[in-house]
N, C-alpha and C positions, 0 to 999 in steps of 0.2 A: 471630587471636591467641588461643591456648589458655592458660588459667591453671590451676594447681593451687590451688584455693581454700582459704583458711584464714580462717575466719569467727569472729566473736566470739559465743560461746554465750550471752552476757548482752546481747545487742544491744537487747532491749526495754528494759533498765534502764540500759545504758551503764556498768555497774560495772567491767567488766574493761577496756574501752578505749573511746574516744570515737568509735565507728564500727562498721560491720558487718565491715569487713576487718580481719583480724588481722595485726599486724606480725611481722617475723621476730624481733624482741627478745622480744615476749610469747609467741610460739609456742614458742620454744626455751628460755625462761627457766623456772626453778622458780616456780610460782605461790606468791605470798605468802599463807599461811594463818595466820601468827603474830599478825597484828594484828586487833583487835576494834573493834566500834563503841563510842562513848562511851555509858555508862549510869549516869553519876553527875555531880553538880556538882562543879567543881574550881577552884582558884585557882592562878595561876602568875605568873611575871615577865613572860613573852612567850607569847601564843598566835599560831600561824601558820596561816592558812587556805591549804592547797594541798600536796599530797603529791608534787610533781614536783621537778625539779632546783632550782627557785628556792626553794621552801619548805623542802626538806630541807637544802640548803646553808646557808640562813640559820639553821635550827635547829642544824645542826652548828657553825657559827661561834659562835653565841651560847652553846651548851653548853660549848664549848672555853673561852670567856671567863668561865665561872662562873654563867651565867644558868639559871634553871629555865625549860624550854620544853615547850609542848605542841603538837603538830601535828595538824590536822584535815584529813581527805581525804574527800570525799563519795562517791568510788568506792573503788577499790583503789590501792595505791601505783603510780604511773606510768601511771594510766589516762587521764590527760589527755594533753597534747602531748608530754611527755618520752618516753612509750612509743611515740610516733608519729614521732619524730625520725630523722634519719640519723646523728646524733651526730658531726658534724664539729667538732673542737676546734681553732679556727684564728684567726689574726690577719688573714686575708684576708676582709674584710667584704663584705656585699651591695653596698655603695656604695663608690666609689672614694675613696682618701684625698685625692686632689687636689681632688675635689668637696667633701669635708668641710672642707678648709682654707678654701674659699671661704665656707662657712656659719659655721664655728667659729673660724676663724683657725688659724695654724700651731702656736702654743703649746698650745691646748686640743686640737687634733687629735693632737698628740704624746702628750698625757695619755691620750686615748682609746686610742691604740695601746698605751701602757704598761699600761693597765689589762687589756687582753687578754692580753699577755705574762705579766703577773702571775697572771692567772686560770689559764692553762695550767699554769704552775709550781705553783700552789696545788692544782689538781686532782691533779697528779702527786704532790705532798707528801702529800695526804690518802690516796691510794691506797697509798703506801709506809708511811705512819705506821700506818694502820688495817688493813693487810694485806688490802686489797680485791682479790679476784681478778676483775677485770672487763675483761681483755684490753687494758688500756691500753698503748699504744705510740706512740713518737715516729716521725714520718715527714715527708715533704715534701708541701706543697701546690703544685699547678701551676695557675696561673690563665692560661687561654688565651682567645683572642679569640672573641667572638660574631661571627657573619657580618656583623652590622651595625656592627662596631666597627673601629677602625683601629690599625695597629701602633704609631703614635706615641703612642697613649693608653696603651699598655703601658709605654713609656719614661717618660711622665709619671707613671704610678703608681709605678714603680720609684724615681724621684727623690723622689716624696712620701713613699714608705715609708722611704727613706734619712733623709729629714729627721725622720722620727718614730721612728727608731731600730730599724726593722725591716730584717733582712738579706734582701735579695732580689737575684736576678741574672736577666738576660735570656737566654733560650735560644732557638735557632733552630727546634728541634723539641721538641714536648711529649713527654717520656718517657711510655711506655705508650700514647700515642695519636698514632701516626705520621701519621695523616690531618690532625692539627692542626699548624700550623706554630709560630710564635713563642709563648712563654709566659714568665711570671715563675715562677722556682722559689724557694719560701720555705721554708727548713728549719725544724726544731724545732717543727712542728705536731704534732697528736695525734689519736687516736681511741680509743674504748672501746666496751663493751657498756653502753648506757645503764641498763638494768634491773638488771643485776648491780651496777653502780655505786650505784644508788638503794638497793637492798637492803643493800649494804655501809654506806651512810651511816646507814640505819635502825639498824643494829646498833651502830654507833659513837655515835649519839645516845642510844640507850637505855643503853649502857654508861656514858655520862656523866650519867645521871639524867633524860634527856628521856622524854617519853611521846608515843606516836603512836596515833591512832585513825583507823580507816577506816570507809566506809559511814556516814559522819557528815556531814550536810548543815548548813552554817552558814547558817541562815535569816536571822538578823539580826546584824549586825556594827556595833559602836559603839566609841567610845573606851574604854569600860569593859570590853569583852569580846565574847563571842559567845554567842548563843542558838541551839540546834539546832532542827531541825524535830520532834524527839521530846521537846522540853521541857527539856532539860538546858542548863546554862550553864557557861561558863568565864570567870571574872573574871580580868583581867590588867591589868598596868601598861602594857604596850605590845601593839599589835596589828599584825600584818603580813599583808597580803593578797597571796598569790603565786599567782593563779588565772588566769595568762595575761592574760585581760581582767579588770580589777578589778570584782568583783561588788558592791563597796560604793560605787561611783561611778556615778551614773545617767548622766551625760552628758559631763561636762567632758573626761575622758581620751579618750573614744571619738570626740570631735570632732578630735583630733589624731593619730589613727592609723586605718589601714585594716586590715580582716580579709581575709586572702587564704588561699585553699585551694591547697595544693601537693600534687603526686602523686609517688609513689614505686613503682618496680618493683625486685624482687630477682631476679636472673638468674644461672644457673649459668655459671661460667667454669672451665675446667680449671686446676688449680693450676700456678703457676710460669709461666703464659703472659703475664702482665703483672706488673709490679712493684707492691707495695703502696704506695699513695699516696692522697692527697686531690686530686680534680680539680674545677675549677669554671670556668665561662666568664664573660665580662665582661658578660653580660646583666644587666638590672636591672628593677625595677618600682617605680612610684610612681602616684599617682592621676592624673597628667597624661599620662604616656607609659609604655607598657609594652613591654619587650623581655625576656620571661621567661628567667630565667637557668636553668642547669642545674648539678648538683652530684653527684659520684660518689665512691664509696669501695668497698673490699673488706672482707669479713669472713670468717671461717672457716665452712665448711659441713659438709664430711665429709672423708674421706681422699683423695677423687679431685677434689673440686670446692671452689672458693671461692664465695662469694655476692658478686656485683657489685651494689651498691645504687645505683640511679640515680634522681635526683629532678628535678622541674621542672614546667614547663607550668602555672605559677601563674595564677589568676584571682581576682577579688574574690568573697568568700563570698556565695552566693545569687544571684549574677549570672545572668541569663537570657541565655545565650551560644548562638551557632550551633553550638558544639562542646559536646556533652553531656559530663558528667562522666566517664562510663565510657569515652568515646572519647579522653580525655586520655592514658590508659595507651598507646593504640595510637601516638599521636604520640611518646610518651616512648620506646617501644620501637623505633620507627623511627630516632630520634635516637641512641639508644644502640647499636643494631646497625651503624649507620654508622661507629662509632668504636671499638667494643670487640668482641672475639670471644666473644660470649654465646651460650648455648645455650637451654634451656627457661626460661620465666619461672615461678618457684615461689611468688612472693609479689607482692602489689600492695596499696597502701593510700594513703590521703591523710591530710594533717594541716592544721592552721590555724596561720598566723603572723600576727602583728600588726605592721604596718609603720608606724612613726612618720613624721610629715610632715617631720621634719628629720634622719632617717636613725638617730638613736640612741635607746635606750629611756628611759623615765621610771622612775627609782629614787630612792626617798627618801620624805620626808613628803608625804602625800596632800593636795593643795590643797584648801582650803575645809573641812578636817577639823581635828580637834585635833592637837597636834604629836606625839602618841604613836601616830598611825596612819600606817602606811607601806605603800607599794605597790611592785611590780616588774611592769612591763609594757612591751609594745613591743619585745620582744627580737628580732623579725623571724626571719631564718633562721640567727641566731648565738646560739642560745639557751644553748648549753653554756658558753660564756665569759661572756656578759651575765648570765646567772643567777648564775654564781659571783661575778662582780663585785657583783651585787645582795646576795648574802649577806654578802660582806666589807664593803660600804658601810653597809648598814643595821645591821650589828653595831657599827660605829664610831659611828653616830648615836645608837643606843640606849645605848651605854656612854659617851656624851659626849666621844668622841675625835674630833679634827679629821681630816677626810679630804679630800685635795686633788681628789677626784673628785666631791665633793658638788654643787657648783654646775653642773658639766657635765651631770650626769644629773638635776638638779632637776625633778620633775614639774610644777613651777609655770612653767617657762620657756616662752616663746613666741618662736620665731626668725622675724623678719620676713622674711629672706632665703629662708625655706622656707614662706611663708604661703599660697601658691597652693592647696595641697591643702585647707587649712582652709576656704576659701570654696567650693571644689568640694563638700566634704562637706555644707556647709549646702545647697547647691543640690540634691544628690542626695537629702538627706533630705526636702526640700520635694517633689521629684518622687515619691518613695516615698509620701508622705502623699496626693498627689493620685491616684496609682494605686490606693491603698487604697479611696478613695471612688468612683472612676469606672470602674475596670476591672470588666468583667462576667465572672461565673464561671457554670459550669453548675450546675443544681440537682439533676441526675439522678444519685443515688447509685449507680445500676446501671451507670453508665459506667466505674466504677473497676474495672479487671481485676485479676486475681491478680498479685502482684509489683509493682503500680502504686500510686503516690501522686499526688494531685492535690488542688488547692484547689476545693471546691464550696461551694454555698450551701444551708444548711439553716435553715428557719424565719427567713429574713432575716439570718442570721449566716454569716460566711465560716469555713469549717472546713476542716482538713487531713484528708483521708481516705486511708487506706493499707489495702490488702487483701493479706494474706500468701498464701503459696503454698497454704495449706490452705483459703483462701477467708474466713478470719477477718478482719472489718473492724475497723480502729481509727480512731476519729473524735475529733479534738481541735480546739480552737479554733485558728484560723489567725493570731491576733494574738500576736505576740511579746510576752512578759511584760516586756520591757525598756521599750520606747517605742511599742508597739502597731503597728509595721510588719507587713505581711503576709509570712509566711514562704513560701519556695519549696521544692519537693521535690528532694532530692538522691538520685537514683536509685542512685548508686554506693554511698554509705555508708547508704542507706535512713534518711535523717534529714531533719528540717524545718530549713532554714537561712535565717536572717534577712539579706536583702540590705542592710539599713541599717548595722548595727554588728557583724555576724558572730556573734550568739548562735545556738546549735544545739540541737536537741532530738531524742531518739529518735523513732522512728515512733509510739511510745505516748505521747510528750509529755514525757518526763523531760528536764530541762535538762542538757546535757552540755558546753556552752561558754557563757561569759559574753559580754557584760555582764549578761545575764539571769540572775536567781538564783531564779526560780520556774518550775515546770513549766507546760506548756500545759494549760489546762482541759480535762478530759475531757467529751466531748459524747455524750449518749445518742442512738442512732439512732432 
């Protein structure tokens, strides 16, 4: 498999994107050079940590309501997971509605479905009201069977969708994918260019008096505001942490969700050979059983070709698997070629999604914190709508307005019907601690070859060693700064990934994914 490589020029710092591989959205979007780092102390109504779709949507909603807002992003706008998404805007969730009815009941599941429908409408309303040129368009989602699934489950899902107020109908052949048989056709879904949407949100927020700062790391977060690693502060009446994994919560939230790595390829397909749509299969993943799902869409590329974006082949972050990260793309290409008339692969990248143990995210007041501290986390593979729901819901909470979704998405909830993953997480953490103390590593630094990363022992301490293609050696502590688990090397994105709770660091040690909020310690050779 040959790739046309698109790489992150700031991969040592992770400021442009959270990985070495550049996504099609970042590669083709105008780079944001308008925003600067924070260089003074400020006061505001609400400070929001995170410059992805969750943070910026929340800032926009609050600014519309009349609040003064400040957004802090430790890289550039969209450098986290929003810039690495495939941007499906859909009511077809990672988990089936009939399963969610068993966990939450029919009434609450209908409210969950309603929240997604309203989120899609709200995104469209923002695009129109703020004149954001982001390639937003309505189209169908086609949900077809995973090989391990049965047709009767499509019928069960269609009936559950009907009960939730979602229009869906059963087709015998999947449009655009004739190799697949039955599917559910779900109209009035959507897609857009996520980076163009984010930059449009930034402009709208600033037009309403909001302020946005990039390359500003929130080193300390409390109920009174934020202190940055450069010594500046923002005092605020309310604090919102929208960093995918909440960097202000050491353990509680990460015990209730898993970090998964998901893979994406972008392949050329001749224009007008397949209809524009969103496709996904009925695979799923949780901590007990995995049947990795796939998800596909189209976007414009040039006058002759569209870009078919195909994702899937997920696994737990940092997991030592018999399938190496870089080989996941080969599996994804094989799956895609069997279903779509693709030509050359011009993009590939991976992203991180947080999967909650009971299927839906945690949005609202952060448990065990003051009532003026809020989080948005656990949006899984449905971040575009869940993050929009988050902005709408938290705005209501801050403004003292009753919201019927509050209890459903409450971060304090613990669902007994979905508690098995919680106890598996405890077991996995215990095993990771044992591995830290008893797994033997090499102490010979000369075994690290060019382009290779591995954990070695130096002066009795486990270190992460990476040697770049020029032979330069980068040596950092191998202990994750979250809870001291030992990180593993991700050879695809050239990063150090924590198998316990999904924290990630560049090869030079800069933190690029929470829940860790501090860099890995540099070690002298």
